[in-house]
Structures are given as structure tokens and as C-alpha cells.
DSSP file (Angstrom, degrees, kcal/mol; ACC not computed):
  #  RESIDUE AA STRUCTURE BP1 BP2  ACC     N-H-->O    O-->H-N    N-H-->O    O-->H-N    TCO  KAPPA ALPHA  PHI   PSI    X-CA   Y-CA   Z-CA
    1    1 A X              0   0    0      0, 0.0     2,-0.3     0, 0.0    95,-0.2   0.000 360.0 360.0 360.0 149.4    2.0   -3.0   26.4
    2    2 A X  E     -A   95   0A   0     93,-2.3    93,-3.3     2,-0.1     2,-0.4  -0.928 360.0 -46.7 149.5-174.1    2.1    0.7   27.3
    3    3 A X  E     +A   94   0A   0     -2,-0.3     2,-0.3    91,-0.3    91,-0.2  -0.820  56.0 170.4 -96.3 131.9    3.2    4.1   26.3
    4    4 A X  E     -A   93   0A   0     89,-2.5    89,-2.6    -2,-0.4     2,-0.4  -0.980  37.4-114.9-142.3 152.1    6.8    4.5   25.1
    5    5 A X  E     -A   92   0A   0     27,-0.4    27,-3.4    -2,-0.3     2,-0.3  -0.731  38.0-168.1 -85.2 127.4    8.9    7.1   23.5
    6    6 A X  E     -AB  91  31A   0     85,-3.3    85,-1.7    -2,-0.4     2,-0.4  -0.897  11.9-158.4-118.3 149.7   10.0    5.9   19.9
    7    7 A X  E     -AB  90  30A   0     23,-2.1    23,-2.4    -2,-0.3     2,-0.4  -0.989  23.6-123.8-122.4 139.1   12.6    7.3   17.6
    8    8 A X  E     - B   0  29A   0     81,-2.2    80,-3.0    -2,-0.4    21,-0.3  -0.683  24.3-177.7 -87.1 129.2   12.4    6.6   13.9
    9    9 A X  E     -     0   0A   0     19,-3.3     2,-0.3    -2,-0.4    20,-0.2   0.731  65.4 -31.5 -90.1 -32.9   15.7    4.9   12.5
   10   10 A X  E     - B   0  28A   0     18,-1.4    18,-2.6    76,-0.1    -1,-0.4  -0.985  47.3-144.1-178.5 164.8   14.5    4.8    9.0
   11   11 A X  E     + B   0  27A   0     -2,-0.3     2,-0.3    16,-0.2    16,-0.2  -0.976  17.3 175.2-151.0 137.2   11.8    4.6    6.4
   12   12 A X  E     - B   0  26A   0     14,-2.0    14,-3.3    -2,-0.3     2,-0.5  -0.956  32.1-113.9-136.5 155.7   11.5    3.0    3.1
   13   13 A X  E     + B   0  25A   0     -2,-0.3     2,-0.3    12,-0.2    12,-0.2  -0.802  40.5 177.1 -90.5 131.8    9.0    2.4    0.4
   14   14 A X  E     - B   0  24A   0     10,-2.6    10,-2.4    -2,-0.5     2,-0.2  -0.842  34.3-101.1-129.7 161.0    8.2   -1.3   -0.2
   15   15 A X  E     - B   0  23A   0     -2,-0.3     2,-0.3     8,-0.2     8,-0.3  -0.566  46.3-107.1 -77.0 147.4    5.8   -3.3   -2.4
   16   16 A X        -     0   0    0      6,-2.4     5,-0.2     3,-0.4     6,-0.1  -0.581  15.2-149.0 -78.7 138.5    2.7   -4.6   -0.5
   17   17 A X  S    S+     0   0    0     -2,-0.3    -1,-0.1     1,-0.2     3,-0.1   0.703  95.1  41.1 -72.9 -20.0    2.7   -8.2    0.2
   18   18 A X  S    S+     0   0    0      1,-0.2     2,-0.4     2,-0.0    -1,-0.2   0.664 112.8  45.4-107.0 -19.4   -1.2   -8.4   -0.1
   19   19 A X  S >  S-     0   0    0      3,-0.1     3,-2.1     0, 0.0    -3,-0.4  -0.922  79.5-125.2-135.7 113.1   -2.1   -6.1   -3.1
   20   20 A X  T 3  S+     0   0    0     -2,-0.4     3,-0.1     1,-0.3    -3,-0.1  -0.248  97.0  12.1 -58.4 130.2   -0.4   -6.2   -6.4
   21   21 A X  T 3  S+     0   0    0      1,-0.3    -1,-0.3    -5,-0.2     2,-0.1   0.239  97.9 123.9  86.7 -14.6    0.9   -2.7   -7.3
   22   22 A X    <   -     0   0    0     -3,-2.1    -6,-2.4    -6,-0.1    -1,-0.3  -0.470  46.9-149.9 -78.5 151.2    0.2   -1.3   -3.9
   23   23 A X  E     -B   15   0A   0     25,-0.5    25,-2.3    -8,-0.3     2,-0.3  -0.889   9.5-168.0-122.4 149.4    3.0    0.4   -1.9
   24   24 A X  E     -BC  14  47A   0    -10,-2.4   -10,-2.6    -2,-0.3     2,-0.6  -0.912  22.5-128.8-127.8 157.9    3.8    0.8    1.7
   25   25 A X  E     -BC  13  46A   0     21,-2.5    21,-2.7    -2,-0.3     2,-0.7  -0.973  23.9-153.3-104.6 120.5    6.2    2.9    3.8
   26   26 A X  E     -BC  12  45A   0    -14,-3.3   -14,-2.0    -2,-0.6     2,-0.5  -0.858  11.4-163.7 -98.0 114.4    8.0    0.6    6.1
   27   27 A X  E     -BC  11  44A   0     17,-3.5    17,-2.1    -2,-0.7     2,-0.5  -0.866   3.8-159.6-106.1 127.8    9.0    2.6    9.2
   28   28 A X  E     +BC  10  43A   0    -18,-2.6   -19,-3.3    -2,-0.5   -18,-1.4  -0.921  19.1 173.3-108.7 123.5   11.7    1.2   11.6
   29   29 A X  E     -BC   8  42A   0     13,-3.1    13,-2.7    -2,-0.5     2,-0.3  -0.912  23.1-143.6-131.4 155.7   11.9    2.5   15.1
   30   30 A X  E     -B    7   0A   0    -23,-2.4   -23,-2.1    -2,-0.3     2,-0.4  -0.858  25.9-116.6-112.7 156.6   13.7    2.0   18.5
   31   31 A X  E     -B    6   0A   0     -2,-0.3     2,-1.0     9,-0.2   -25,-0.2  -0.750  17.9-149.5 -88.2 134.8   12.2    2.3   22.0
   32   32 A X        +     0   0    0    -27,-3.4   -27,-0.4    -2,-0.4     2,-0.3  -0.771  52.9 122.3-105.8  86.1   13.9    5.1   24.0
   33   33 A X    >   -     0   0    0     -2,-1.0     3,-2.1     3,-0.3     6,-0.2  -0.913  53.7-151.7-148.1 115.7   13.5    3.6   27.5
   34   34 A X  T 3  S+     0   0    0     -2,-0.3     3,-0.5     1,-0.3    -1,-0.1   0.686  97.1  63.6 -64.9 -19.4   16.5    2.9   29.6
   35   35 A X  T 3  S+     0   0    0      1,-0.2    -1,-0.3     2,-0.1     3,-0.1   0.579 108.8  40.3 -79.9  -7.3   14.6    0.1   31.3
   36   36 A X    X   +     0   0    0     -3,-2.1     3,-1.4     1,-0.1    -3,-0.3  -0.553  66.1 154.4-135.0  68.4   14.3   -1.9   28.0
   37   37 A X  T 3  S+     0   0    0     -3,-0.5    -1,-0.1     1,-0.3    -2,-0.1   0.790  79.4  46.2 -71.4 -20.9   17.8   -1.4   26.4
   38   38 A X  T 3  S+     0   0    0     -3,-0.1    -1,-0.3     2,-0.0    -3,-0.0   0.180  81.7 144.9-104.7  22.2   17.4   -4.6   24.5
   39   39 A X    <   -     0   0    0     -3,-1.4    -8,-0.2    -6,-0.2     3,-0.1  -0.257  55.8-104.1 -60.9 140.4   13.8   -4.0   23.2
   40   40 A X        -     0   0    0      1,-0.1    -9,-0.2   -10,-0.1    -1,-0.1  -0.232  43.0 -92.8 -59.6 154.8   13.1   -5.3   19.7
   41   41 A X        -     0   0    0    -11,-0.1     2,-0.4     1,-0.1    65,-0.3  -0.422  38.9-130.9 -63.4 146.7   12.9   -2.9   16.9
   42   42 A X  E     -C   29   0A   0    -13,-2.7   -13,-3.1    -3,-0.1     2,-0.4  -0.881  21.1-162.1-101.5 130.8    9.4   -1.6   16.3
   43   43 A X  E     -C   28   0A   0     63,-0.5     2,-0.4    -2,-0.4    65,-0.3  -0.940   7.4-175.9-112.3 140.2    8.1   -1.8   12.6
   44   44 A X  E     -C   27   0A   0    -17,-2.1   -17,-3.5    -2,-0.4     2,-0.5  -1.000  11.0-151.8-131.2 131.5    5.2    0.2   11.3
   45   45 A X  E     -C   26   0A   0     -2,-0.4     2,-0.6   -19,-0.2   -19,-0.2  -0.941   1.6-161.6-106.4 123.7    3.7    0.1    7.8
   46   46 A X  E     -C   25   0A   0    -21,-2.7   -21,-2.5    -2,-0.5     2,-0.3  -0.891  17.4-140.5 -98.7 115.3    1.9    2.9    6.3
   47   47 A X  E     -C   24   0A   0     -2,-0.6     2,-0.5   -23,-0.2   -23,-0.2  -0.656  15.1-141.4 -81.6 132.9   -0.3    1.8    3.3
   48   48 A X        -     0   0    0    -25,-2.3   -25,-0.5    -2,-0.3    -1,-0.0  -0.788  20.6-113.3 -92.8 126.6   -0.1    4.3    0.5
   49   49 A X        +     0   0    0     -2,-0.5     2,-0.3     9,-0.2    -1,-0.1  -0.294  43.2 178.6 -54.4 143.3   -3.4    5.0   -1.4
   50   50 A X    >   -     0   0    0    -28,-0.0     3,-2.2     0, 0.0   -28,-0.1  -0.873  45.0 -84.4-141.3 176.0   -3.3    3.8   -5.0
   51   51 A X  T 3  S+     0   0    0      1,-0.3    -2,-0.1    -2,-0.3   -29,-0.0   0.653 119.8  60.0 -57.9 -23.1   -5.6    3.7   -8.0
   52   52 A X  T 3  S+     0   0    0      2,-0.0    -1,-0.3   -31,-0.0     2,-0.3   0.512  85.1 101.0 -76.4 -10.4   -7.3    0.4   -7.0
   53   53 A X    <   -     0   0    0     -3,-2.2     2,-0.1     4,-0.1    -4,-0.0  -0.583  67.3-137.7 -83.7 138.8   -8.6    1.9   -3.7
   54   54 A X     >  -     0   0    0     -2,-0.3     4,-2.3     1,-0.1     5,-0.2  -0.376  38.5 -93.1 -82.0 174.0  -12.2    3.1   -3.4
   55   55 A X  H  > S+     0   0    0      1,-0.2     4,-2.8     2,-0.2     5,-0.2   0.873 125.7  54.0 -61.0 -38.3  -12.9    6.4   -1.6
   56   56 A X  H  > S+     0   0    0      1,-0.2     4,-2.6     2,-0.2    -1,-0.2   0.940 110.6  45.9 -57.5 -48.4  -13.4    4.7    1.8
   57   57 A X  H  > S+     0   0    0      1,-0.2     4,-2.5     2,-0.2     5,-0.2   0.881 112.6  49.0 -63.9 -40.1  -10.1    3.0    1.5
   58   58 A X  H  X S+     0   0    0     -4,-2.3     4,-2.5     2,-0.2    -1,-0.2   0.915 111.5  50.0 -61.8 -43.7   -8.3    6.1    0.5
   59   59 A X  H  X S+     0   0    0     -4,-2.8     4,-2.5    -5,-0.2    -2,-0.2   0.969 112.6  47.7 -61.8 -51.6   -9.9    8.1    3.4
   60   60 A X  H  X S+     0   0    0     -4,-2.6     4,-2.3     1,-0.2     5,-0.2   0.935 112.1  48.2 -53.6 -51.0   -8.8    5.3    5.9
   61   61 A X  H  X S+     0   0    0     -4,-2.5     4,-2.7     1,-0.2    -1,-0.2   0.933 113.3  48.8 -58.8 -48.0   -5.3    5.1    4.7
   62   62 A X  H  X S+     0   0    0     -4,-2.5     4,-2.7     1,-0.2    -1,-0.2   0.872 108.5  52.7 -61.7 -36.2   -5.0    9.0    4.8
   63   63 A X  H  X S+     0   0    0     -4,-2.5     4,-2.5     2,-0.2    -1,-0.2   0.920 111.7  45.9 -64.5 -43.4   -6.3    9.2    8.3
   64   64 A X  H  X S+     0   0    0     -4,-2.3     4,-2.4     2,-0.2    -2,-0.2   0.938 113.1  50.0 -64.1 -47.9   -3.8    6.6    9.4
   65   65 A X  H  X S+     0   0    0     -4,-2.7     4,-2.7     1,-0.2    -2,-0.2   0.928 113.0  47.0 -52.2 -50.3   -0.9    8.4    7.6
   66   66 A X  H  X S+     0   0    0     -4,-2.7     4,-2.4     1,-0.2     5,-0.2   0.884 109.7  51.1 -63.5 -45.0   -1.9   11.7    9.1
   67   67 A X  H  X S+     0   0    0     -4,-2.5     4,-2.4     2,-0.2    -1,-0.2   0.906 113.2  47.9 -60.1 -44.1   -2.2   10.4   12.6
   68   68 A X  H  X S+     0   0    0     -4,-2.4     4,-2.1     2,-0.2    -2,-0.2   0.962 112.5  47.4 -56.7 -57.1    1.3    8.9   12.2
   69   69 A X  H  <>S+     0   0    0     -4,-2.7     5,-3.2     1,-0.2     4,-0.2   0.868 114.8  45.9 -51.1 -44.6    2.8   12.1   10.8
   70   70 A X  H ><5S+     0   0    0     -4,-2.4     3,-0.9     3,-0.2    -1,-0.2   0.885 108.4  55.8 -71.4 -38.0    1.3   14.3   13.5
   71   71 A X  H 3<5S+     0   0    0     -4,-2.4    21,-0.3     1,-0.3    -1,-0.2   0.916 115.9  37.6 -59.2 -40.2    2.2   11.9   16.3
   72   72 A X  T 3<5S-     0   0    0     -4,-2.1    18,-0.3    -5,-0.2    -1,-0.3   0.354 111.7-117.4 -96.6   6.7    5.9   12.1   15.2
   73   73 A X  T < 5 +     0   0    0     -3,-0.9     2,-0.6    -4,-0.2    -3,-0.2   0.846  56.8 161.7  64.6  35.1    5.8   15.9   14.3
   74   74 A X      < -     0   0    0     -5,-3.2    -1,-0.2    -6,-0.2    -2,-0.1  -0.798  39.9-118.1 -90.2 120.4    6.6   15.0   10.6
   75   75 A X        -     0   0    0     -2,-0.6     7,-0.5    10,-0.1     2,-0.5  -0.290  16.3-138.3 -60.1 134.1    5.7   17.9    8.2
   76   76 A X        -     0   0    0      5,-0.1     2,-0.6    -2,-0.0     5,-0.2  -0.834  17.5-156.5 -93.5 131.4    3.1   17.3    5.5
   77   77 A X  B >   -E   80   0B   0      3,-1.9     3,-1.6    -2,-0.5    -2,-0.0  -0.921  63.3 -33.2-119.4 112.5    4.1   18.8    2.3
   78   78 A X  T 3  S-     0   0    0     -2,-0.6    -1,-0.2     1,-0.3     3,-0.1   0.888 125.6 -43.9  46.8  50.4    1.5   19.8   -0.3
   79   79 A X  T 3  S+     0   0    0      1,-0.3    -1,-0.3    -3,-0.0     2,-0.2   0.501 133.9  65.8  78.6   7.0   -0.7   16.9    0.7
   80   80 A X  B <  S-E   77   0B   0     -3,-1.6    -3,-1.9     2,-0.0    -1,-0.3  -0.482  70.7-129.9-133.3-159.4    2.1   14.5    0.8
   81   81 A X        -     0   0    0     -5,-0.2     2,-0.4    -2,-0.2    -5,-0.1  -0.982  11.2-123.3-155.2 167.4    5.2   13.9    2.8
   82   82 A X    >   -     0   0    0     -7,-0.5     3,-2.0    -2,-0.3     4,-0.1  -0.968   9.4-145.4-118.1 132.4    9.0   13.2    2.4
   83   83 A X  G >> S+     0   0    0     -2,-0.4     3,-1.7     1,-0.3     4,-0.6   0.739  97.5  74.8 -66.1 -19.2   10.8   10.2    3.9
   84   84 A X  G 34 S+     0   0    0      1,-0.3    -1,-0.3     2,-0.1     3,-0.1   0.761  91.5  55.9 -65.5 -19.6   13.8   12.5    4.4
   85   85 A X  G <4 S+     0   0    0     -3,-2.0    -1,-0.3     1,-0.1    -2,-0.2   0.382  93.8  72.2 -90.5   5.7   11.8   14.0    7.4
   86   86 A X  T X4  +     0   0    0     -3,-1.7     3,-2.1    -4,-0.1   -78,-0.3   0.929  68.2  90.2 -78.0 -52.0   11.4   10.7    9.1
   87   87 A X  T 3< S+     0   0    0     -4,-0.6   -78,-0.2     1,-0.3     3,-0.1  -0.224  99.8  12.4 -63.6 133.0   14.7    9.7   10.5
   88   88 A X  T 3  S+     0   0    0    -80,-3.0    -1,-0.3     1,-0.3     2,-0.2   0.206  91.8 132.9  89.3 -13.5   15.3   11.0   14.1
   89   89 A X    <   -     0   0    0     -3,-2.1   -81,-2.2   -81,-0.1     2,-0.3  -0.479  39.0-161.1 -71.0 139.5   11.6   12.1   14.6
   90   90 A X  E     +A    7   0A   0    -18,-0.3     2,-0.3   -83,-0.2   -83,-0.2  -0.845  17.1 171.7-124.2 163.1   10.2   10.9   18.0
   91   91 A X  E     -A    6   0A   0    -85,-1.7   -85,-3.3    -2,-0.3     2,-0.7  -0.971  33.5-124.1-160.4 155.7    6.8   10.4   19.5
   92   92 A X  E     +A    5   0A   0    -21,-0.3     2,-0.3    -2,-0.3   -87,-0.2  -0.940  49.8 161.3-103.5 112.4    5.3    8.9   22.8
   93   93 A X  E     -A    4   0A   0    -89,-2.6   -89,-2.5    -2,-0.7     2,-0.4  -0.881  43.1-101.0-132.1 168.0    2.8    6.3   21.5
   94   94 A X  E     -AD   3 109A   0     15,-0.7    15,-2.5    -2,-0.3     2,-0.4  -0.750  33.0-158.4 -90.1 136.2    1.0    3.3   22.8
   95   95 A X  E     -AD   2 108A   0    -93,-3.3   -93,-2.3    -2,-0.4     2,-0.3  -0.905   7.2-169.7-112.5 139.6    2.5    0.0   21.9
   96   96 A X  E     - D   0 107A   0     11,-2.6    11,-2.2    -2,-0.4     2,-0.4  -0.877  26.9-112.4-120.8 156.7    0.4   -3.3   21.9
   97   97 A X  E     + D   0 106A   0     -2,-0.3     2,-0.3     9,-0.2     9,-0.2  -0.767  42.3 169.2 -90.0 135.3    1.6   -6.9   21.6
   98   98 A X  E     - D   0 105A   0      7,-2.7     7,-2.1    -2,-0.4     2,-0.4  -0.988  31.7-124.0-151.2 140.4    0.5   -8.6   18.4
   99   99 A X  E     + D   0 104A   0     -2,-0.3     2,-0.4     5,-0.2     5,-0.3  -0.670  29.2 176.8 -87.7 133.5    1.5  -11.8   16.7
  100  100 A X  E >  S- D   0 103A   0      3,-3.0     3,-1.2    -2,-0.4    -2,-0.0  -0.973  70.4 -13.7-139.9 123.0    2.8  -11.7   13.0
  101  101 A X  T 3  S-     0   0    0     -2,-0.4     3,-0.1     1,-0.3    -1,-0.1   0.832 129.6 -52.4  54.0  39.9    4.0  -14.6   11.1
  102  102 A X  T 3  S+     0   0    0      1,-0.2     2,-0.4     0, 0.0    -1,-0.3   0.593 118.1 105.1  78.6  12.6    4.2  -16.7   14.3
  103  103 A X  E <   -D  100   0A   0     -3,-1.2    -3,-3.0    -5,-0.0     2,-0.3  -0.990  68.9-128.4-132.8 132.6    6.3  -14.2   16.2
  104  104 A X  E     +D   99   0A   0     -2,-0.4     2,-0.3    -5,-0.3    -5,-0.2  -0.615  42.1 160.2 -76.5 130.7    5.0  -11.8   19.0
  105  105 A X  E     -D   98   0A   0     -7,-2.1    -7,-2.7    -2,-0.3     2,-0.3  -0.899  40.8 -91.0-145.9 172.3    6.0   -8.1   18.3
  106  106 A X  E     -D   97   0A   0    -65,-0.3   -63,-0.5    -2,-0.3     2,-0.4  -0.700  36.0-171.6 -90.3 143.6    5.1   -4.5   19.2
  107  107 A X  E     -D   96   0A   0    -11,-2.2   -11,-2.6    -2,-0.3     2,-0.3  -0.999  23.6-120.8-133.3 134.4    2.6   -2.6   17.2
  108  108 A X  E     -D   95   0A   0     -2,-0.4     2,-0.7   -65,-0.3   -13,-0.2  -0.596  18.2-152.1 -75.6 136.2    1.8    1.0   17.4
  109  109 A X  E     -D   94   0A   0    -15,-2.5   -15,-0.7    -2,-0.3     2,-0.2  -0.918  18.1-170.9-107.7 109.0   -1.8    1.9   18.3
  110  110 A X        -     0   0    0     -2,-0.7     2,-0.3   -17,-0.1   -42,-0.1  -0.626   5.7-159.0 -97.6 156.1   -2.7    5.3   16.8
  111  111 A X              0   0    0     -2,-0.2    -2,-0.0   -44,-0.1     0, 0.0  -0.990 360.0 360.0-134.1 149.8   -5.8    7.2   17.5
  112  112 A X              0   0    0     -2,-0.3    -1,-0.1   -46,-0.0   -48,-0.0   0.283 360.0 360.0-144.3 360.0   -7.5   10.0   15.5
């Protein structure tokens, strides 16, 4: 755990595993730290608001998306964003350890 510089390697839209019809942006990042040259890839999922969300869910999802975009200096375009602007963007963020599907991994902890 700690603060690390990350660089985005890529981002794709995927189907949500938990909600039918919902979409996520799956972001793949590397840690830019010479002390950890073999660090695992960091994945982060941005839940995209959809028609089944209530106002509170839409608001929470948008706060997380905006915090992520702002942290990485990714431009917001007309209330949205383009995945073309993700690759190569960097940010210094806090990583915490979290278990997912029986495996310990790094997770970004954003604040807003």
C-alpha cells in the first residue's frame, strides 16, 4: 500500500458481471516505480451509468468517473469522455491491497 505513479496502458468497454445491460470501462495500468519492476498490472473498473440506475447511483458513478479522469488529467468532452484519451495518461494515486476472486491485488483509492 502507498502512493504510486501509474500509467494507463489501455481501456475498453466491457459488460458488467453483476448487472444485466450495464457497462464498465476496464482500465489497465502499470506502476512506474523502478523499485517494483515486476509489479502486477493494476486494473480499475469505471461503472457507466445506465437506464436502470436511480439518481443516487448515477451521481455516485459520475463522482467516481470524474475523480478518475481528473486524477489522470483526461479531458471530459461534453459531459462524457473518449477512451482514445486514456492510453499514456499518468497519475500519482494511492493503492491499497484488496482480495478479488481469491487473489490479492492492487486497487486505486480515489478521493473527491
